[in-house]
N, CA, C and O atoms as a printed pandas DataFrame, in Angstrom:
     atom_number atom_name residue_name chain_id  residue_number  x_coord  y_coord  z_coord
0              1         N          MET        A               1   -7.243    9.317   12.384
1              2        CA          MET        A               1   -6.437    8.122   12.531
2              3         C          MET        A               1   -7.264    6.899   12.131
3              4         O          MET        A               1   -6.768    5.987   11.469
4              5         N          ARG        A               2   -8.543    6.896   12.548
5              6        CA          ARG        A               2   -9.400    5.773   12.175
6              7         C          ARG        A               2   -9.511    5.668   10.652
7              8         O          ARG        A               2   -9.553    4.574   10.089
8              9         N          PHE        A               3   -9.557    6.840   10.000
9             10        CA          PHE        A               3   -9.639    6.882    8.550
10            11         C          PHE        A               3   -8.401    6.251    7.921
11            12         O          PHE        A               3   -8.507    5.497    6.954
12            13         N          VAL        A               4   -7.227    6.562    8.472
13            14        CA          VAL        A               4   -5.973    6.005    7.952
14            15         C          VAL        A               4   -5.971    4.488    8.121
15            16         O          VAL        A               4   -5.586    3.763    7.204
16            17         N          ARG        A               5   -6.401    4.002    9.296
17            18        CA          ARG        A               5   -6.456    2.553    9.513
18            19         C          ARG        A               5   -7.395    1.890    8.506
19            20         O          ARG        A               5   -7.101    0.813    7.987
20            21         N          LYS        A               6   -8.530    2.543    8.234
21            22        CA          LYS        A               6   -9.485    1.984    7.283
22            23         C          LYS        A               6   -8.878    1.932    5.880
23            24         O          LYS        A               6   -9.067    0.954    5.158
24            25         N          ILE        A               7   -8.146    2.987    5.493
25            26        CA          ILE        A               7   -7.482    2.990    4.181
26            27         C          ILE        A               7   -6.464    1.853    4.116
27            28         O          ILE        A               7   -6.398    1.129    3.123
28            29         N          LEU        A               8   -5.673    1.701    5.173
29            30        CA          LEU        A               8   -4.661    0.642    5.179
30            31         C          LEU        A               8   -5.305   -0.736    5.100
31            32         O          LEU        A               8   -4.826   -1.604    4.370
32            33         N          ALA        A               9   -6.388   -0.942    5.847
33            34        CA          ALA        A               9   -7.078   -2.237    5.821
34            35         C          ALA        A               9   -7.674   -2.488    4.436
35            36         O          ALA        A               9   -7.587   -3.595    3.903
36            37         N          THR        A              10   -8.281   -1.445    3.860
37            38        CA          THR        A              10   -8.853   -1.585    2.522
38            39         C          THR        A              10   -7.759   -1.855    1.499
39            40         O          THR        A              10   -7.922   -2.690    0.610
40            41         N          GLY        A              11   -6.638   -1.142    1.631
41            42        CA          GLY        A              11   -5.510   -1.352    0.718
42            43         C          GLY        A              11   -4.975   -2.764    0.798
43            44         O          GLY        A              11   -4.651   -3.364   -0.228
44            45         N          ALA        A              12   -4.876   -3.313    2.019
45            46        CA          ALA        A              12   -4.384   -4.679    2.181
46            47         C          ALA        A              12   -5.340   -5.674    1.534
47            48         O          ALA        A              12   -4.905   -6.644    0.913
48            49         N          THR        A              13   -6.629   -5.438    1.677
49            50        CA          THR        A              13   -7.626   -6.324    1.073
50            51         C          THR        A              13   -7.541   -6.265   -0.449
51            52         O          THR        A              13   -7.559   -7.299   -1.116
52            53         N          LEU        A              14   -7.448   -5.057   -0.994
53            54        CA          LEU        A              14   -7.360   -4.914   -2.442
54            55         C          LEU        A              14   -6.047   -5.471   -2.982
55            56         O          LEU        A              14   -6.017   -6.064   -4.060
56            57         N          ALA        A              15   -4.961   -5.281   -2.231
57            58        CA          ALA        A              15   -3.666   -5.818   -2.657
58            59         C          ALA        A              15   -3.729   -7.341   -2.715
59            60         O          ALA        A              15   -3.186   -7.956   -3.632
60            61         N          ALA        A              16   -4.386   -7.939   -1.744
61            62        CA          ALA        A              16   -4.528   -9.395   -1.730
62            63         C          ALA        A              16   -5.348   -9.862   -2.929
63            64         O          ALA        A              16   -5.147  -10.963   -3.440
64            65         N          ALA        A              17   -6.266   -9.021   -3.369
65            66        CA          ALA        A              17   -7.101   -9.371   -4.509
66            67         C          ALA        A              17   -6.418   -9.016   -5.834
67            68         O          ALA        A              17   -6.971   -9.263   -6.905
68            69         N          GLY        A              18   -5.232   -8.443   -5.759
69            70        CA          GLY        A              18   -4.492   -8.100   -6.976
70            71         C          GLY        A              18   -4.879   -6.753   -7.551
71            72         O          GLY        A              18   -4.599   -6.481   -8.718
72            73         N          THR        A              19   -5.518   -5.899   -6.757
73            74        CA          THR        A              19   -5.926   -4.580   -7.207
74            75         C          THR        A              19   -5.033   -3.541   -6.553
75            76         O          THR        A              19   -4.709   -3.649   -5.370
76            77         N          MET        A              20   -4.637   -2.537   -7.318
77            78        CA          MET        A              20   -3.777   -1.500   -6.761
78            79         C          MET        A              20   -4.629   -0.356   -6.224
79            80         O          MET        A              20   -5.572    0.090   -6.877
80            81         N          LEU        A              21   -4.287    0.109   -5.035
81            82        CA          LEU        A              21   -4.991    1.225   -4.418
82            83         C          LEU        A              21   -4.075    2.439   -4.422
83            84         O          LEU        A              21   -2.952    2.378   -3.922
84            85         N          VAL        A              22   -4.550    3.529   -4.981
85            86        CA          VAL        A              22   -3.794    4.771   -4.978
86            87         C          VAL        A              22   -4.625    5.790   -4.225
87            88         O          VAL        A              22   -5.792    6.011   -4.549
88            89         N          THR        A              23   -4.019    6.419   -3.209
89            90        CA          THR        A              23   -4.747    7.430   -2.450
90            91         C          THR        A              23   -3.984    8.738   -2.501
91            92         O          THR        A              23   -2.757    8.764   -2.601
92            93         N          ALA        A              24   -4.719    9.793   -2.431
93            94        CA          ALA        A              24   -4.124   11.127   -2.371
94            95         C          ALA        A              24   -4.717   11.835   -1.169
95            96         O          ALA        A              24   -5.905   11.695   -0.879
96            97         N          VAL        A              25   -3.899   12.586   -0.481
97            98        CA          VAL        A              25   -4.373   13.363    0.651
98            99         C          VAL        A              25   -4.459   14.809    0.193
99           100         O          VAL        A              25   -3.437   15.445   -0.065
100          101         N          PRO        A              26   -5.701   15.341    0.088
101          102        CA          PRO        A              26   -5.842   16.716   -0.364
102          103         C          PRO        A              26   -5.422   17.688    0.721
103          104         O          PRO        A              26   -5.278   17.311    1.884
104          105         N          GLY        A              27   -5.225   18.942    0.336
105          106        CA          GLY        A              27   -4.941   19.974    1.331
106          107         C          GLY        A              27   -6.101   20.091    2.296
107          108         O          GLY        A              27   -7.241   19.792    1.941
108          109         N          ALA        A              28   -5.821   20.519    3.502
109          110        CA          ALA        A              28   -6.859   20.588    4.524
110          111         C          ALA        A              28   -7.975   21.534    4.136
111          112         O          ALA        A              28   -9.130   21.297    4.488
112          113         N          HIS        A              29   -7.656   22.611    3.412
113          114        CA          HIS        A              29   -8.735   23.523    3.050
114          115         C          HIS        A              29   -9.714   22.838    2.119
115          116         O          HIS        A              29  -10.899   23.170    2.125
116          117         N          ALA        A              30   -9.249   21.889    1.320
117          118        CA          ALA        A              30  -10.167   21.126    0.487
118          119         C          ALA        A              30  -10.978   20.168    1.348
119          120         O          ALA        A              30  -12.171   19.977    1.113
120          121         N          ALA        A              31  -10.337   19.567    2.343
121          122        CA          ALA        A              31  -11.026   18.619    3.211
122          123         C          ALA        A              31  -12.074   19.309    4.065
123          124         O          ALA        A              31  -13.138   18.737    4.302
124          125         N          THR        A              32  -11.806   20.524    4.535
125          126        CA          THR        A              32  -12.756   21.219    5.385
126          127         C          THR        A              32  -13.752   22.028    4.578
127          128         O          THR        A              32  -14.792   22.433    5.098
128          129         N          GLY        A              33  -13.447   22.265    3.324
129          130        CA          GLY        A              33  -14.303   23.105    2.510
130          131         C          GLY        A              33  -14.087   24.590    2.789
131          132         O          GLY        A              33  -14.796   25.433    2.238
132          133         N          LEU        A              34  -13.122   24.915    3.632
133          134        CA          LEU        A              34  -12.841   26.297    3.993
134          135         C          LEU        A              34  -11.422   26.658    3.599
135          136         O          LEU        A              34  -10.506   25.846    3.727
136          137         N          SER        A              35  -11.245   27.875    3.120
137          138        CA          SER        A              35   -9.889   28.329    2.829
138          139         C          SER        A              35   -9.312   29.076    4.019
139          140         O          SER        A              35   -8.116   29.364    4.050
140          141         N          SER        A              36  -10.164   29.399    5.015
141          142        CA          SER        A              36   -9.674   30.074    6.210
142          143         C          SER        A              36  -10.661   29.890    7.357
143          144         O          SER        A              36  -11.833   29.566    7.166
144          145         N          LEU        A              37  -10.126   30.112    8.565
145          146        CA          LEU        A              37  -10.942   30.138    9.778
146          147         C          LEU        A              37  -10.826   31.555   10.324
147          148         O          LEU        A              37   -9.735   32.123   10.353
148          149         N          ARG        A              38  -11.927   32.118   10.750
149          150        CA          ARG        A              38  -11.941   33.497   11.230
150          151         C          ARG        A              38  -13.044   33.669   12.253
151          152         O          ARG        A              38  -13.803   32.738   12.522
152          153         N          GLN        A              39  -13.135   34.868   12.828
153          154        CA          GLN        A              39  -14.186   35.110   13.804
154          155         C          GLN        A              39  -15.527   34.694   13.222
155          156         O          GLN        A              39  -15.871   35.059   12.098
156          157         N          GLY        A              40  -16.275   33.930   13.999
157          158        CA          GLY        A              40  -17.559   33.405   13.542
158          159         C          GLY        A              40  -17.470   31.956   13.095
159          160         O          GLY        A              40  -18.487   31.264   13.043
160          161         N          SER        A              41  -16.254   31.478   12.767
161          162        CA          SER        A              41  -16.071   30.069   12.387
162          163         C          SER        A              41  -16.251   29.190   13.623
163          164         O          SER        A              41  -16.101   29.648   14.755
164          165         N          SER        A              42  -16.573   27.927   13.384
165          166        CA          SER        A              42  -16.687   26.987   14.494
166          167         C          SER        A              42  -16.367   25.591   13.987
167          168         O          SER        A              42  -16.388   25.325   12.786
168          169         N          GLY        A              43  -16.072   24.707   14.931
169          170        CA          GLY        A              43  -15.835   23.315   14.575
170          171         C          GLY        A              43  -14.464   22.817   14.984
171          172         O          GLY        A              43  -13.741   23.466   15.740
172          173         N          LEU        A              44  -14.126   21.647   14.463
173          174        CA          LEU        A              44  -12.886   20.972   14.825
174          175         C          LEU        A              44  -11.651   21.797   14.487
175          176         O          LEU        A              44  -10.723   21.856   15.294
176          177         N          GLY        A              45  -11.610   22.428   13.336
177          178        CA          GLY        A              45  -10.444   23.225   12.952
178          179         C          GLY        A              45  -10.164   24.337   13.949
179          180         O          GLY        A              45   -9.008   24.606   14.278
180          181         N          VAL        A              46  -11.207   24.975   14.424
181          182        CA          VAL        A              46  -11.058   26.037   15.424
182          183         C          VAL        A              46  -10.554   25.442   16.731
183          184         O          VAL        A              46   -9.651   26.001   17.354
184          185         N          ALA        A              47  -11.122   24.320   17.156
185          186        CA          ALA        A              47  -10.682   23.667   18.397
186          187         C          ALA        A              47   -9.207   23.274   18.300
187          188         O          ALA        A              47   -8.470   23.404   19.277
188          189         N          CYS        A              48   -8.774   22.798   17.141
189          190        CA          CYS        A              48   -7.364   22.434   16.946
190          191         C          CYS        A              48   -6.474   23.663   17.071
191          192         O          CYS        A              48   -5.423   23.611   17.710
192          193         N          ALA        A              49   -6.894   24.767   16.461
193          194        CA          ALA        A              49   -6.118   26.006   16.552
194          195         C          ALA        A              49   -6.056   26.481   18.005
195          196         O          ALA        A              49   -5.002   26.909   18.474
196          197         N          GLN        A              50   -7.168   26.408   18.707
197          198        CA          GLN        A              50   -7.190   26.823   20.117
198          199         C          GLN        A              50   -6.242   25.956   20.942
199          200         O          GLN        A              50   -5.497   26.466   21.779
200          201         N          TRP        A              51   -6.270   24.657   20.707
201          202        CA          TRP        A              51   -5.397   23.741   21.453
202          203         C          TRP        A              51   -3.930   24.083   21.195
203          204         O          TRP        A              51   -3.137   24.181   22.131
204          205         N          GLU        A              52   -3.572   24.263   19.916
205          206        CA          GLU        A              52   -2.182   24.537   19.559
206          207         C          GLU        A              52   -1.732   25.896   20.101
207          208         O          GLU        A              52   -0.608   26.022   20.586
208          209         N          GLU        A              53   -2.581   26.895   20.028
209          210        CA          GLU        A              53   -2.201   28.210   20.554
210          211         C          GLU        A              53   -1.984   28.137   22.065
211          212         O          GLU        A              53   -1.044   28.745   22.576
212          213         N          ASN        A              54   -2.827   27.413   22.785
213          214        CA          ASN        A              54   -2.617   27.227   24.221
214          215         C          ASN        A              54   -1.302   26.498   24.487
215          216         O          ASN        A              54   -0.572   26.850   25.414
216          217         N          ARG        A              55   -0.997   25.479   23.674
217          218        CA          ARG        A              55    0.252   24.737   23.847
218          219         C          ARG        A              55    1.443   25.661   23.594
219          220         O          ARG        A              55    2.413   25.655   24.353
220          221         N          TYR        A              56    1.367   26.436   22.547
221          222        CA          TYR        A              56    2.463   27.328   22.185
222          223         C          TYR        A              56    2.750   28.332   23.304
223          224         O          TYR        A              56    3.905   28.568   23.658
224          225         N          PHE        A              57    1.692   28.915   23.849
225          226        CA          PHE        A              57    1.869   29.911   24.910
226          227         C          PHE        A              57    1.981   29.274   26.292
227          228         O          PHE        A              57    2.093   29.977   27.297
228          229         N          ASP        A              58    1.952   27.932   26.342
229          230        CA          ASP        A              58    2.052   27.193   27.594
230          231         C          ASP        A              58    1.045   27.728   28.616
231          232         O          ASP        A              58    1.381   28.052   29.754
232          233         N          SER        A              59   -0.202   27.804   28.155
233          234        CA          SER        A              59   -1.246   28.347   29.011
234          235         C          SER        A              59   -2.597   27.763   28.620
235          236         O          SER        A              59   -2.711   26.947   27.705
236          237         N          THR        A              60   -3.580   28.198   29.322
237          238        CA          THR        A              60   -4.965   27.888   28.941
238          239         C          THR        A              60   -5.690   29.215   28.783
239          240         O          THR        A              60   -6.782   29.417   29.316
240          241         N          GLN        A              61   -5.053   30.119   28.034
241          242        CA          GLN        A              61   -5.601   31.463   27.898
242          243         C          GLN        A              61   -6.933   31.488   27.158
243          244         O          GLN        A              61   -7.737   32.399   27.354
244          245         N          ILE        A              62   -7.170   30.491   26.308
245          246        CA          ILE        A              62   -8.469   30.445   25.620
246          247         C          ILE        A              62   -9.090   29.071   25.824
247          248         O          ILE        A              62   -8.396   28.057   25.899
248          249         N          ALA        A              63  -10.404   29.065   25.912
249          250        CA          ALA        A              63  -11.125   27.799   26.062
250          251         C          ALA        A              63  -11.083   27.050   24.735
251          252         O          ALA        A              63  -11.228   27.650   23.669
252          253         N          VAL        A              64  -10.885   25.750   24.806
253          254        CA          VAL        A              64  -10.955   24.911   23.605
254          255         C          VAL        A              64  -12.422   24.515   23.454
255          256         O          VAL        A              64  -12.854   23.453   23.904
256          257         N          ASP        A              65  -13.171   25.406   22.806
257          258        CA          ASP        A              65  -14.615   25.201   22.671
258          259         C          ASP        A              65  -15.077   25.124   21.221
259          260         O          ASP        A              65  -16.263   24.920   20.960
260          261         N          GLY        A              66  -14.146   25.287   20.269
261          262        CA          GLY        A              66  -14.496   25.194   18.855
262          263         C          GLY        A              66  -15.195   26.415   18.298
263          264         O          GLY        A              66  -15.639   26.399   17.150
264          265         N          ASP        A              67  -15.304   27.479   19.087
265          266        CA          ASP        A              67  -15.941   28.714   18.624
266          267         C          ASP        A              67  -14.890   29.811   18.500
267          268         O          ASP        A              67  -14.200   30.131   19.468
268          269         N          PHE        A              68  -14.772   30.384   17.307
269          270        CA          PHE        A              68  -13.786   31.431   17.029
270          271         C          PHE        A              68  -14.400   32.778   17.409
271          272         O          PHE        A              68  -15.021   33.452   16.588
272          273         N          GLY        A              69  -14.211   33.144   18.661
273          274        CA          GLY        A              69  -14.717   34.413   19.163
274          275         C          GLY        A              69  -13.586   35.388   19.382
275          276         O          GLY        A              69  -12.478   35.183   18.886
276          277         N          PRO        A              70  -13.863   36.470   20.138
277          278        CA          PRO        A              70  -12.852   37.507   20.375
278          279         C          PRO        A              70  -11.583   36.992   21.065
279          280         O          PRO        A              70  -10.484   37.424   20.717
280          281         N          ALA        A              71  -11.709   36.083   22.030
281          282        CA          ALA        A              71  -10.520   35.558   22.730
282          283         C          ALA        A              71   -9.640   34.769   21.764
283          284         O          ALA        A              71   -8.415   34.883   21.806
284          285         N          THR        A              72  -10.255   33.972   20.896
285          286        CA          THR        A              72   -9.494   33.206   19.910
286          287         C          THR        A              72   -8.859   34.141   18.895
287          288         O          THR        A              72   -7.719   33.931   18.478
288          289         N          TYR        A              73   -9.584   35.158   18.502
289          290        CA          TYR        A              73   -9.027   36.155   17.573
290          291         C          TYR        A              73   -7.761   36.785   18.163
291          292         O          TYR        A              73   -6.722   36.836   17.506
292          293         N          ASN        A              74   -7.857   37.263   19.405
293          294        CA          ASN        A              74   -6.700   37.906   20.052
294          295         C          ASN        A              74   -5.537   36.930   20.195
295          296         O          ASN        A              74   -4.385   37.302   19.972
296          297         N          SER        A              75   -5.829   35.686   20.563
297          298        CA          SER        A              75   -4.778   34.680   20.691
298          299         C          SER        A              75   -4.128   34.398   19.345
299          300         O          SER        A              75   -2.910   34.244   19.256
300          301         N          THR        A              76   -4.938   34.334   18.305
301          302        CA          THR        A              76   -4.420   34.063   16.957
302          303         C          THR        A              76   -3.525   35.207   16.487
303          304         O          THR        A              76   -2.473   34.961   15.896
304          305         N          VAL        A              77   -3.925   36.448   16.739
305          306        CA          VAL        A              77   -3.096   37.594   16.370
306          307         C          VAL        A              77   -1.754   37.508   17.095
307          308         O          VAL        A              77   -0.708   37.718   16.481
308          309         N          ASN        A              78   -1.772   37.201   18.395
309          310        CA          ASN        A              78   -0.525   37.081   19.164
310          311         C          ASN        A              78    0.339   35.935   18.640
311          312         O          ASN        A              78    1.553   36.081   18.501
312          313         N          TYR        A              79   -0.287   34.799   18.352
313          314        CA          TYR        A              79    0.411   33.620   17.822
314          315         C          TYR        A              79    1.102   33.974   16.508
315          316         O          TYR        A              79    2.281   33.682   16.313
316          317         N          GLN        A              80    0.346   34.610   15.610
317          318        CA          GLN        A              80    0.902   34.989   14.314
318          319         C          GLN        A              80    2.061   35.974   14.469
319          320         O          GLN        A              80    3.083   35.842   13.796
320          321         N          ALA        A              81    1.902   36.957   15.350
321          322        CA          ALA        A              81    2.951   37.960   15.559
322          323         C          ALA        A              81    4.214   37.301   16.117
323          324         O          ALA        A              81    5.321   37.635   15.696
324          325         N          GLN        A              82    4.060   36.371   17.058
325          326        CA          GLN        A              82    5.208   35.688   17.650
326          327         C          GLN        A              82    5.977   34.874   16.621
327          328         O          GLN        A              82    7.194   34.718   16.726
328          329         N          LEU        A              83    5.263   34.353   15.624
329          330        CA          LEU        A              83    5.884   33.475   14.637
330          331         C          LEU        A              83    6.241   34.193   13.331
331          332         O          LEU        A              83    6.633   33.549   12.358
332          333         N          GLY        A              84    6.108   35.510   13.308
333          334        CA          GLY        A              84    6.485   36.277   12.124
334          335         C          GLY        A              84    5.520   36.130   10.963
335          336         O          GLY        A              84    5.891   36.355    9.811
336          337         N          LEU        A              85    4.289   35.754   11.258
337          338        CA          LEU        A              85    3.263   35.638   10.220
338          339         C          LEU        A              85    2.469   36.945   10.154
339          340         O          LEU        A              85    2.574   37.789   11.044
340          341         N          GLN        A              86    1.683   37.103    9.103
341          342        CA          GLN        A              86    0.809   38.277    9.030
342          343         C          GLN        A              86   -0.188   38.181   10.179
343          344         O          GLN        A              86   -0.988   37.247   10.230
344          345         N          ALA        A              87   -0.146   39.133   11.094
345          346        CA          ALA        A              87   -0.976   39.095   12.307
346          347         C          ALA        A              87   -2.337   39.722   12.035
347          348         O          ALA        A              87   -2.627   40.836   12.471
348          349         N          ASP        A              88   -3.170   38.971   11.297
349          350        CA          ASP        A              88   -4.490   39.482   10.927
350          351         C          ASP        A              88   -5.634   38.750   11.632
351          352         O          ASP        A              88   -6.800   39.094   11.441
352          353         N          GLY        A              89   -5.307   37.749   12.441
353          354        CA          GLY        A              89   -6.343   37.018   13.166
354          355         C          GLY        A              89   -7.125   36.037   12.318
355          356         O          GLY        A              89   -8.126   35.480   12.770
356          357         N          ILE        A              90   -6.679   35.823   11.101
357          358        CA          ILE        A              90   -7.334   34.865   10.196
358          359         C          ILE        A              90   -6.410   33.669   10.020
359          360         O          ILE        A              90   -5.224   33.823    9.730
360          361         N          ILE        A              91   -6.964   32.483   10.197
361          362        CA          ILE        A              91   -6.165   31.267   10.020
362          363         C          ILE        A              91   -6.371   30.764    8.601
363          364         O          ILE        A              91   -7.326   30.048    8.298
364          365         N          GLY        A              92   -5.444   31.164    7.745
365          366        CA          GLY        A              92   -5.424   30.693    6.368
366          367         C          GLY        A              92   -4.380   29.598    6.244
367          368         O          GLY        A              92   -3.885   29.102    7.256
368          369         N          PRO        A              93   -4.038   29.213    5.030
369          370        CA          PRO        A              93   -3.075   28.124    4.842
370          371         C          PRO        A              93   -1.709   28.339    5.493
371          372         O          PRO        A              93   -1.125   27.378    5.992
372          373         N          LYS        A              94   -1.179   29.563    5.506
373          374        CA          LYS        A              94    0.147   29.776    6.107
374          375         C          LYS        A              94    0.107   29.583    7.618
375          376         O          LYS        A              94    0.950   28.879    8.174
376          377         N          THR        A              95   -0.857   30.196    8.285
377          378        CA          THR        A              95   -0.997   30.001    9.729
378          379         C          THR        A              95   -1.403   28.561   10.011
379          380         O          THR        A              95   -0.935   27.964   10.981
380          381         N          GLY        A              96   -2.262   28.003    9.180
381          382        CA          GLY        A              96   -2.692   26.616    9.345
382          383         C          GLY        A              96   -1.531   25.639    9.237
383          384         O          GLY        A              96   -1.486   24.642    9.959
384          385         N          ASP        A              97   -0.580   25.922    8.329
385          386        CA          ASP        A              97    0.613   25.075    8.213
386          387         C          ASP        A              97    1.370   25.028    9.539
387          388         O          ASP        A              97    1.808   23.966    9.981
388          389         N          VAL        A              98    1.515   26.193   10.162
389          390        CA          VAL        A              98    2.258   26.274   11.426
390          391         C          VAL        A              98    1.490   25.564   12.534
391          392         O          VAL        A              98    2.088   24.853   13.342
392          393         N          ILE        A              99    0.183   25.746   12.581
393          394        CA          ILE        A              99   -0.646   25.083   13.600
394          395         C          ILE        A              99   -0.568   23.566   13.433
395          396         O          ILE        A              99   -0.320   22.839   14.395
396          397         N          ALA        A             100   -0.783   23.096   12.200
397          398        CA          ALA        A             100   -0.740   21.650   11.950
398          399         C          ALA        A             100    0.643   21.080   12.245
399          400         O          ALA        A             100    0.757   19.989   12.802
400          401         N          SER        A             101    1.696   21.813   11.874
401          402        CA          SER        A             101    3.063   21.349   12.150
402          403         C          SER        A             101    3.312   21.244   13.648
403          404         O          SER        A             101    3.936   20.289   14.111
404          405         N          GLY        A             102    2.826   22.220   14.405
405          406        CA          GLY        A             102    2.987   22.185   15.858
406          407         C          GLY        A             102    2.299   20.980   16.476
407          408         O          GLY        A             102    2.857   20.320   17.352
408          409         N          ILE        A             103    1.093   20.696   16.023
409          410        CA          ILE        A             103    0.352   19.543   16.544
410          411         C          ILE        A             103    1.045   18.245   16.150
411          412         O          ILE        A             103    1.204   17.350   16.981
412          413         N          LEU        A             104    1.458   18.135   14.890
413          414        CA          LEU        A             104    2.138   16.922   14.442
414          415         C          LEU        A             104    3.454   16.711   15.186
415          416         O          LEU        A             104    3.797   15.580   15.532
416          417         N          GLN        A             105    4.190   17.790   15.433
417          418        CA          GLN        A             105    5.443   17.693   16.183
418          419         C          GLN        A             105    5.174   17.211   17.611
419          420         O          GLN        A             105    5.904   16.369   18.135
420          421         N          THR        A             106    4.130   17.746   18.231
421          422        CA          THR        A             106    3.762   17.312   19.579
422          423         C          THR        A             106    3.440   15.826   19.583
423          424         O          THR        A             106    3.887   15.095   20.467
424          425         N          LEU        A             107    2.672   15.376   18.607
425          426        CA          LEU        A             107    2.302   13.957   18.540
426          427         C          LEU        A             107    3.507   13.066   18.267
427          428         O          LEU        A             107    3.568   11.931   18.741
428          429         N          LYS        A             108    4.467   13.585   17.500
429          430        CA          LYS        A             108    5.683   12.827   17.214
430          431         C          LYS        A             108    6.543   12.682   18.465
431          432         O          LYS        A             108    7.042   11.598   18.769
432          433         N          LEU        A             109    6.709   13.786   19.183
433          434        CA          LEU        A             109    7.535   13.781   20.386
434          435         C          LEU        A             109    6.853   13.099   21.568
435          436         O          LEU        A             109    7.503   12.436   22.377
436          437         N          TYR        A             110    5.545   13.271   21.657
437          438        CA          TYR        A             110    4.780   12.746   22.791
438          439         C          TYR        A             110    3.554   11.994   22.281
439          440         O          TYR        A             110    2.451   12.540   22.301
440          441         N          PRO        A             111    3.723   10.752   21.826
441          442        CA          PRO        A             111    2.586   10.001   21.290
442          443         C          PRO        A             111    1.406    9.903   22.258
443          444         O          PRO        A             111    0.256    9.796   21.831
444          445         N          SER        A             112    1.692    9.940   23.553
445          446        CA          SER        A             112    0.598    9.851   24.523
446          447         C          SER        A             112   -0.237   11.128   24.550
447          448         O          SER        A             112   -1.284   11.163   25.197
448          449         N          ALA        A             113    0.209   12.183   23.855
449          450        CA          ALA        A             113   -0.580   13.414   23.774
450          451         C          ALA        A             113   -1.804   13.227   22.881
451          452         O          ALA        A             113   -2.679   14.092   22.847
452          453         N          ASN        A             114   -1.875   12.109   22.160
453          454        CA          ASN        A             114   -3.041   11.859   21.313
454          455         C          ASN        A             114   -4.189   11.362   22.184
455          456         O          ASN        A             114   -4.287   10.173   22.489
456          457         N          TYR        A             115   -5.040   12.276   22.573
457          458        CA          TYR        A             115   -6.169   11.957   23.430
458          459         C          TYR        A             115   -7.400   12.669   22.885
459          460         O          TYR        A             115   -7.297   13.542   22.024
460          461         N          GLN        A             116   -8.557   12.285   23.395
461          462        CA          GLN        A             116   -9.780   12.945   22.961
462          463         C          GLN        A             116   -9.842   14.301   23.642
463          464         O          GLN        A             116  -10.088   14.396   24.844
464          465         N          PHE        A             117   -9.619   15.340   22.865
465          466        CA          PHE        A             117   -9.464   16.665   23.440
466          467         C          PHE        A             117  -10.695   17.543   23.288
467          468         O          PHE        A             117  -10.833   18.542   23.992
468          469         N          TRP        A             118  -11.597   17.179   22.369
469          470        CA          TRP        A             118  -12.767   18.028   22.147
470          471         C          TRP        A             118  -13.872   17.210   21.489
471          472         O          TRP        A             118  -13.676   16.647   20.411
472          473         N          ARG        A             119  -15.020   17.145   22.131
473          474        CA          ARG        A             119  -16.221   16.484   21.597
474          475         C          ARG        A             119  -15.950   15.115   20.980
475          476         O          ARG        A             119  -16.519   14.775   19.943
476          477         N          GLY        A             120  -15.095   14.344   21.609
477          478        CA          GLY        A             120  -14.793   12.997   21.134
478          479         C          GLY        A             120  -13.744   12.924   20.038
479          480         O          GLY        A             120  -13.376   11.828   19.613
480          481         N          TYR        A             121  -13.254   14.070   19.570
481          482        CA          TYR        A             121  -12.199   14.074   18.556
482          483         C          TYR        A             121  -10.849   13.867   19.220
483          484         O          TYR        A             121  -10.595   14.358   20.320
484          485         N          TRP        A             122   -9.991   13.132   18.529
485          486        CA          TRP        A             122   -8.612   12.915   18.976
486          487         C          TRP        A             122   -7.758   14.026   18.415
487          488         O          TRP        A             122   -8.088   14.617   17.387
488          489         N          LEU        A             123   -6.663   14.311   19.089
489          490        CA          LEU        A             123   -5.753   15.348   18.615
490          491         C          LEU        A             123   -5.264   15.024   17.198
491          492         O          LEU        A             123   -5.070   15.928   16.384
492          493         N          SER        A             124   -5.067   13.745   16.910
493          494        CA          SER        A             124   -4.614   13.357   15.567
494          495         C          SER        A             124   -5.667   13.652   14.494
495          496         O          SER        A             124   -5.341   13.672   13.307
496          497         N          ASP        A             125   -6.907   13.880   14.888
497          498        CA          ASP        A             125   -7.956   14.242   13.927
498          499         C          ASP        A             125   -7.763   15.666   13.404
499          500         O          ASP        A             125   -8.427   16.073   12.451
500          501         N          CYS        A             126   -6.856   16.422   14.027
501          502        CA          CYS        A             126   -6.613   17.799   13.589
502          503         C          CYS        A             126   -5.992   17.846   12.201
503          504         O          CYS        A             126   -6.137   18.834   11.481
504          505         N          TYR        A             127   -5.288   16.756   11.824
505          506        CA          TYR        A             127   -4.722   16.725   10.488
506          507         C          TYR        A             127   -5.897   16.798    9.497
507          508         O          TYR        A             127   -6.782   15.942    9.521
508          509         N          GLY        A             128   -5.903   17.770    8.669
509          510        CA          GLY        A             128   -6.980   17.933    7.703
510          511         C          GLY        A             128   -8.112   18.812    8.198
511          512         O          GLY        A             128   -9.062   19.063    7.458
512          513         N          ALA        A             129   -8.033   19.289    9.441
513          514        CA          ALA        A             129   -9.125   20.123    9.966
514          515         C          ALA        A             129   -8.816   21.611    9.898
515          516         O          ALA        A             129   -9.729   22.435    9.968
516          517         N          VAL        A             130   -7.546   21.966    9.763
517          518        CA          VAL        A             130   -7.179   23.380    9.621
518          519         C          VAL        A             130   -6.691   23.605    8.192
519          520         O          VAL        A             130   -6.101   22.709    7.589
520          521         N          PRO        A             131   -6.933   24.788    7.653
521          522        CA          PRO        A             131   -6.470   25.063    6.283
522          523         C          PRO        A             131   -4.937   24.980    6.212
523          524         O          PRO        A             131   -4.242   25.568    7.041
524          525         N          THR        A             132   -4.424   24.261    5.236
525          526        CA          THR        A             132   -2.979   24.177    5.027
526          527         C          THR        A             132   -2.691   24.165    3.529
527          528         O          THR        A             132   -3.599   24.058    2.705
528          529         N          ASP        A             133   -1.427   24.276    3.203
529          530        CA          ASP        A             133   -0.983   24.133    1.817
530          531         C          ASP        A             133   -0.459   22.723    1.554
531          532         O          ASP        A             133    0.106   22.454    0.494
532          533         N          TRP        A             134   -0.648   21.824    2.522
533          534        CA          TRP        A             134   -0.110   20.479    2.388
534          535         C          TRP        A             134   -0.832   19.687    1.346
535          536         O          TRP        A             134   -0.497   18.526    1.111
C-alpha cells in the first residue's frame, strides 16, 4: 500500500511538471521471483497463503509463521481440494490467484482487516507476494 501511495504521489508530481507517468503491475510471480511456493519456501507469500487458508477454513489450524512446512502443505492440499484445484500442495499461479482473490475480497468487504499480520507486513502487502497470473 505504501508503494501505491508513493507511485500516486510521484505521478502527481510528474503530472504537475507536465510529464506522463505510465506504470505496469507485473504478475506476482515476477515480483517475487518465484513461479511457485512449496515445502521449504519461506517469506511473505507463504505467510499470506497461511493467513488466507486459516480464513477460508475459519480456523487457526496452521501458524502464520512464513515457513512452508508439513502443516502448511497439508492445509494447502485441503484448500486446493475444497476449491476444485489440483491438490498437489504447491502454490502456483492458479492457487495463488484464488489466495490473492480471497485476501482482496476480505479487504474489500472489511477494510479494517488490513492490519500488520506478520513481521510488520500489512495484509494489503500480500498483493504481489503470492504467484498469480494477474
